[in-house]
C-alpha positions in Angstrom: -117.3 -49.6 -36.9 -114.1 -46.8 -36.6 -110.6 -47.7 -35.3 -109.8 -45.8 -32.1 -106.7 -43.4 -31.9 -104.6 -45.6 -29.7 -104.8 -48.6 -33.0 -104.6 -45.9 -35.8 -101.1 -44.9 -34.2 -99.7 -48.3 -34.6 -101.7 -48.4 -38.4 -99.6 -44.9 -39.3 -95.9 -46.3 -38.8 -94.0 -47.7 -41.4 -92.8 -51.0 -41.5 -91.1 -53.5 -43.5 -92.3 -53.4 -47.1 -94.6 -56.1 -48.1 -94.5 -57.9 -45.0 -97.3 -59.6 -42.8 -96.9 -57.9 -39.1 -98.4 -60.1 -35.8 -98.8 -58.3 -32.8 -101.3 -57.9 -29.7 -103.2 -54.6 -29.0 -105.6 -54.6 -26.3 -107.0 -57.8 -25.8 -107.0 -58.5 -29.8 -104.7 -60.3 -32.0 -103.9 -58.4 -34.7 -102.1 -58.8 -38.2 -101.5 -56.6 -41.1 -100.4 -56.4 -44.8 -98.0 -53.8 -45.7 -97.5 -52.4 -49.3 -94.5 -52.0 -51.0 -93.5 -48.6 -49.5 -94.3 -50.2 -45.2 -97.7 -48.5 -45.1 -100.2 -51.2 -43.1 -103.4 -51.6 -46.2 -104.3 -54.4 -44.7 -105.7 -55.4 -40.9 -107.5 -58.6 -39.2 -108.3 -57.8 -35.8 -110.1 -59.8 -33.1 -108.8 -64.0 -31.3 -106.5 -66.5 -33.1 -108.1 -69.8 -32.7 -106.2 -73.2 -32.4 -104.9 -73.2 -36.0 -103.3 -69.4 -35.7 -105.7 -67.9 -37.8 -106.9 -64.3 -37.2 -110.4 -64.8 -36.2 -112.5 -61.4 -36.0 -112.8 -58.4 -38.3 -111.1 -57.2 -41.3 -110.6 -53.4 -42.4 -108.7 -52.3 -45.6 -107.5 -49.1 -46.1 -107.9 -46.5 -48.6 -104.9 -44.4 -49.2 -104.4 -41.6 -52.0 -101.4 -39.6 -52.1 -100.2 -37.6 -54.9 -96.9 -38.3 -56.6 -94.6 -36.4 -54.4 -95.6 -39.0 -51.2 -98.4 -36.4 -50.0 -101.4 -37.9 -48.7 -104.4 -36.1 -49.9 -107.0 -39.0 -47.8 -106.3 -42.0 -45.7 -109.4 -43.8 -44.3 -110.1 -47.3 -43.5 -113.1 -49.5 -44.4 -115.2 -51.7 -42.3 -114.8 -54.9 -44.7 -116.9 -57.2 -42.2 -115.9 -60.7 -40.5 -113.0 -62.9 -41.2 -114.7 -66.0 -40.1 
């Protein structure tokens, strides 16, 4: 499964380092964890259950950078259902 462009624009921004960001996109609840530089690295996308957990799909980001910070590779991998 490929992530859509409007969602990719949200995920390409910088956020607070080492944080869990929870928001809504389209009709989905999304949550993502950022690394120490503020780049989103893990994405949960689906719908919240009665306990507040997001049930749906999980994605992980592969991000390769040079020492100077230039991005060489940037892709999101589908990791399965988060049940």
